[in-house]
C-alpha positions in Angstrom: 5.9 -1.2 13.3 8.4 -2.5 10.8 10.2 -0.4 8.6 9.1 0.6 5.2 10.6 -1.9 2.7 13.0 -0.8 0.2 12.9 -1.7 -3.7 9.8 -4.2 -3.1 10.0 -7.1 -5.4 7.9 -9.8 -6.4 8.8 -13.1 -8.1 7.4 -14.6 -11.3 6.0 -17.4 -8.7 3.9 -14.4 -7.0 5.7 -14.2 -3.8 5.8 -10.6 -2.2 9.7 -9.7 -1.8 12.2 -7.3 -1.0 15.6 -6.4 -2.8 18.6 -7.4 -0.4 22.0 -6.3 -0.9 23.3 -9.3 -2.0 21.0 -9.6 -5.0 22.7 -11.6 -8.1 21.9 -9.7 -11.5 22.0 -13.0 -13.1 18.5 -14.3 -11.6 15.9 -11.9 -13.3 12.6 -13.6 -12.1 13.2 -13.9 -8.8 16.1 -11.9 -7.1 17.3 -12.5 -3.3 15.1 -11.0 -0.8 14.5 -10.0 2.6 10.8 -9.6 4.3 10.1 -7.5 7.5 8.4 -9.2 10.1 6.2 -7.8 12.6 7.9 -5.9 15.4 6.0 -7.6 18.1 6.2 -11.4 18.4 3.3 -13.6 17.1 2.1 -16.7 18.7 2.0 -19.5 16.4 -1.1 -21.1 15.3 -1.9 -24.4 17.4 -1.8 -27.8 15.2 -4.9 -28.2 13.3 -7.5 -30.3 15.0 -8.2 -32.5 12.3 -5.7 -34.8 10.6 -5.6 -32.9 7.2 -3.3 -29.9 6.9 -4.8 -26.9 4.7 -2.9 -26.0 1.8 -2.7 -22.2 1.3 -1.8 -20.4 -2.1 -0.9 -16.7 -1.3 -0.2 -14.6 -4.2 -0.3 -11.0 -5.7 -2.7 -10.5 -8.3 -4.0 -7.7 -10.4 -7.7 -7.0 -10.5 -8.4 -8.7 -13.9 -6.2 -11.8 -12.8 -2.6 -11.5 -13.4 0.6 -12.6 -11.2 3.4 -10.8 -13.8 3.1 -9.3 -16.8 3.5 -11.0 -20.4 7.8 -11.0 -19.8 7.4 -11.6 -16.1 7.2 -7.6 -15.5 6.7 -7.3 -11.6 6.8 -3.5 -11.4 3.0 -3.0 -11.4 3.0 -3.6 -7.6 6.1 -2.2 -6.7 4.4 1.2 -5.3 1.9 -0.6 -3.3 4.1 -2.5 -1.0 4.4 -1.1 2.6 5.2 -2.3 6.3 1.5 -3.0 7.0 1.4 -5.4 4.1 4.8 -6.8 5.6 3.7 -7.6 8.7 0.6 -9.3 7.2 2.6 -11.5 5.3 4.9 -12.1 8.2 1.6 -13.3 10.2 0.6 -15.6 7.0 4.2 -17.6 7.8 3.7 -17.9 11.1 0.7 -20.0 10.7 2.5 -22.4 8.5 5.3 -24.8 9.0 6.0 -26.0 5.5 7.0 -24.0 2.3 6.4 -25.6 -1.0 8.7 -23.8 -3.8 9.4 -23.9 -7.1 13.0 -24.1 -8.5 13.8 -20.6 -9.2 12.5 -19.0 -5.9 14.1 -21.9 -4.0 17.5 -21.1 -5.4 17.2 -17.4 -4.8 16.2 -17.9 -1.3 18.7 -20.6 -0.5 21.4 -18.2 -1.5 20.2 -15.4 0.7 18.7 -16.1 4.0 21.1 -18.4 5.3 23.7 -15.2 5.1 21.2 -13.0 6.3 20.6 -14.7 9.6 24.4 -14.4 10.2 24.7 -10.8 9.4 25.5 -8.9 12.5 23.8 -6.0 11.5 20.7 -7.3 10.4 17.6 -5.9 12.1 15.5 -7.7 14.8 12.3 -8.0 12.6 14.5 -9.6 9.6 16.3 -11.9 12.0 12.7 -13.3 13.2 11.8 -14.1 9.6 15.1 -15.3 8.7 14.8 -18.0 11.3 11.6 -18.8 10.0 13.0 -19.3 6.7 15.8 -21.2 7.4 14.3 -23.5 9.8 11.0 -24.4 8.4 10.7 -27.6 6.2 10.9 -26.2 2.5 9.8 -28.6 -0.4 11.3 -27.7 -3.8 9.5 -29.1 -6.8 12.1 -29.8 -9.6 13.5 -32.0 -12.4 16.8 -30.6 -12.7 18.1 -29.9 -9.1 19.9 -32.8 -7.7 21.1 -31.4 -4.4 20.2 -28.8 -1.5 22.6 -27.4 1.1 19.8 -25.2 2.8 18.6 -26.6 6.1 15.3 -28.7 6.0 15.0 -28.8 2.3 13.7 -31.9 0.3 13.8 -31.9 -3.4 11.1 -33.9 -5.1 11.1 -34.7 -8.8 7.9 -36.6 -8.7 4.4 -36.0 -9.4 3.3 -32.6 -8.0 -0.3 -33.5 -6.9 0.5 -36.8 -5.4 3.3 -35.7 -3.5 1.4 -32.9 -2.3 -1.3 -35.0 -1.1 1.1 -37.1 0.8 2.2 -33.7 2.7 -1.2 -32.8 3.8 -1.5 -36.5 5.6 1.6 -35.6 7.8 0.9 -34.0 11.0 1.7 -30.3 11.9 0.1 -26.6 10.8 -0.3 -25.3 7.4 1.4 -25.6 4.0 1.8 -22.3 2.1 2.8 -22.4 -1.6 5.5 -20.1 -2.7 5.8 -21.5 -6.1 5.9 -21.5 -9.7 2.6 -20.7 -11.7 3.3 -24.3 -13.2 2.8 -25.9 -9.3 0.0 -23.6 -8.5 -1.8 -25.1 -11.8 -1.1 -28.5 -11.1 -2.5 -28.2 -7.4 -5.6 -26.2 -8.7 -6.4 -29.2 -11.1 -5.8 -31.6 -8.5 -8.2 -29.9 -6.1 -5.8 -30.1 -3.5 -5.7 -26.2 -2.7 -8.0 -25.5 0.5 -7.5 -21.6 0.8 -6.6 -18.9 -1.6 -5.5 -15.9 0.2 -5.2 -13.3 -2.9 -3.2 -10.1 -2.2 -5.4 -8.2 -5.0 -3.9 -4.8 -6.2 -6.3 -1.8 -7.4 -4.6 -2.0 -11.1 -5.6 -3.3 -14.4 -2.7 -4.9 -16.0 -4.6 -6.1 -19.8 -2.1 -8.8 -20.5 0.6 -11.1 -18.8 0.5 -14.6 -16.9 -2.8 -15.3 -15.3 -2.8 -17.0 -11.9 -5.5 -19.3 -12.7 -5.3 -20.8 -16.6 -6.4 -23.8 -18.3 -9.2 -24.9 -16.0 -11.5 -27.3 -17.0 -14.2 -27.2 -14.6 -15.7 -24.6 -12.1 -14.3 -24.3 -8.7 -16.6 -22.6 -6.3 -15.5 -20.8 -3.1 -16.4 -19.0 0.1 -15.3 -15.8 1.2 -14.0 -16.0 4.7 -12.4 -12.5 5.3 -11.4 -9.6 3.6 -8.1 -7.2 5.1 -7.7 -3.9 3.4 -4.4 -2.0 3.6 -4.1 2.1 3.1 -2.3 1.2 0.0 -5.6 -0.1 -1.4 -4.3 -3.4 -1.6 -7.0 -6.0 0.0 -6.1 -9.5 0.8 -9.3 -11.7 -0.1 -9.3 -15.0 1.5 -11.3 -17.9 -0.3 -11.8 -21.2 1.1 -12.8 -24.4 -1.0 -15.3 -27.1 -0.3 -17.6 -27.0 2.2 -15.6 -25.8 5.3 
């Protein structure tokens, strides 16, 4: 079992994270982070049997549907994060091979993970997660970034929905979204998300940034699994469409 995370944080994009030693004080919305991976290796899932890859959104949310406070406050979930949840998050990443990111989260991660993998004092479980982050394909949606030095990263400034639809046609395992609320909103509106893995926290925030906003139509889903943690958090996995 991985060690209990210290000073857990979540980016404004909803990614479950833990503050690392190299965090920059200038980045408030998404600090440099580490996530503990499971102590035992997990066999990656085989390629999807169908030609279409699944697009998965994995997000921390409150019981009343907020992913962050009104001013991007993130302290509402700190006390719930534990090693059991860290292991579950790592399992999710093992099932994918492509990560979608917004600019802020990308810049925070790009400044942290490459150095983490070279740290001789890094624990084995953190090295395993760092290896995935550094080697998986990373797609960054940004209209301002012009270059990247992080291995296997591609900047896309085109239409989010069109570019993501093309990515889903590529061969490979699933695609997981670690991106901004704007990216998720564009993907929801385009009907491209196949699965929602919502980390429901036992908390009513009252106000903040909603995960789902400005929807024009209903979206019907099917509950496929529930994973409850001792912390009181539960992952509800919903799929869209008729699968």
